[in-house]
N, C-alpha and C positions, 0 to 999 in steps of 0.2 A: 792509725791508718797505715797500711802496708804499702811499700813501694815495690813495683814490679822489677824483677831483675832482667827480664827479656823485653826488649822494646816491641811495641806494636808496629807491624809493618804497614806503612801507609801507602799512599799513591806513588811516592817517590822512592820507597824502600826497595830492598832486594826482591821481596816477594812479588811486587808488581812487575818487575823486569822479567822474572822467571815466567810468570803467567803470560806476559806479552810475547815472550819468545816461543812458548808452547803454542799459543794461538796463531802466531805467525807461521810456525811449522805446519800447522794443520790447514793453512790456506792453500788452495790449488795454485800451481804455477801460472804466471801470466801467459795468456794465449795471444798469439799473433793472428790477425784476421786478414784474409786476402780475398779479393774479387778478381776473376780472371776472364779472359776471352780466349777461347780455344778455337783453333782453325782445324776443321775436319778435312779429310782427304778429298771430298767432293766439292770443296770450295765454300761450304757453309760455315757459319760461326755459331758457337755455343757459349753462353755466359753462365758463370757459376760462382759459388762461394766455397772457400775451404780454409782450414787452419794449417794445412801441410801441402803446399803445391806439388812437391815431388811425388808424394804418395798418391795424390789425386790424379796426376797425369798418368801414373802407372795403372791406376784403376780404370781410367778411360781407355787406355790401350788394351787392357785385358777384357774390356766390355762389361765391367762391373759397376761403373759409376753412374751412368745415365742411359736410359732407354734410347734417347735421341741419338747419342753418339755411337751406340752399338752398331757395328757394321759400316761405319763411315770413316774408318781409319785410312791412312795414318794420321795421328793427332799431334799437333804442336801448339805451344802457347803463342798466341798473337800478342797478348798484353797481359801483364800481371800487376796488380795494384796492391800495395800494402795499405791497410786501413787501421787507424788508431783504435776503433771500437768495432764490435760486432754489428752494431746498428748502422754505422757508416758503410761497412762492407756490404750489408744486405741492401742498403739504399743504392749503392753503386751497382750492385748486381742487377737490381730492378731497372736502373737507368740503361745499363748495357743491353738488357733484354728488349727494351723498347726502341732502341736505335734501329733505323733501317739498315739494310745490308751495305749500302754505299758508305754510310757513316762508320760502320764497323770496319770496312776495308780501309778507310782513311785512318782510323785509329790504329789499326794493325801496322800501317806504314809510318806511324809516329806523328800524325797530325790529328790531335784530339778535336772532336767537334765542340761547338759552343755549349752543347747540352751538359758537358762534364764540368763546367765551371762551378756548379753547385757542389760537386764531389770534391773538387780541389779546395773549396772553402771549408769543407769538413775535415781537412787534414790528410786527404788521400795522397799517396805518392806512388808514381809508377816505377816499377823495378825493371832493370835491363833483363831481357829474355834471351836465353841461348837455346840450343836445339833440345836439350833434355830438361828444360824447366828454367825457373828464374835463377839469376846469378846468386851464388853463395859467396860469402866472404871467405877467401882462401887464406889459410894460415901457413906462413912459410916456416919450415923447420930450420932451426939454427944449423949453419954449416952446409945447407943445401945450395946447390948452384942455381943462380938466377938465370932463367931462360928469357931472352928478349925476342 
């Protein structure tokens, strides 16, 4: 009986690590999901879903994102919510669409209605909103002066 000079690569061998790394590289990058409430220039609100809030706001302002918001500018975000899954973002979007105008106005002012308790249970978090979209984490360059 002959002995093999090369070992058979099993589950814990180098071969499986290479295969795992290759399959990991082929996976698409993790996406972030957002539900948002947009305030139109005529005082109405529009609820939507996106994976890139800055790009979506620019599309609304160009009139390319939604037929409803076209011609109702200027547009600003009233609220942006980060959602852990696409499903939770779409559920929240549906909840936002069903809210009456008065509840959307309260939400824009920072007082969420009781109807959003279900969304918070799903892991949804509200992001701070500035004029040009949701806040981004700012990276301070080394040696740059800090402005207070």
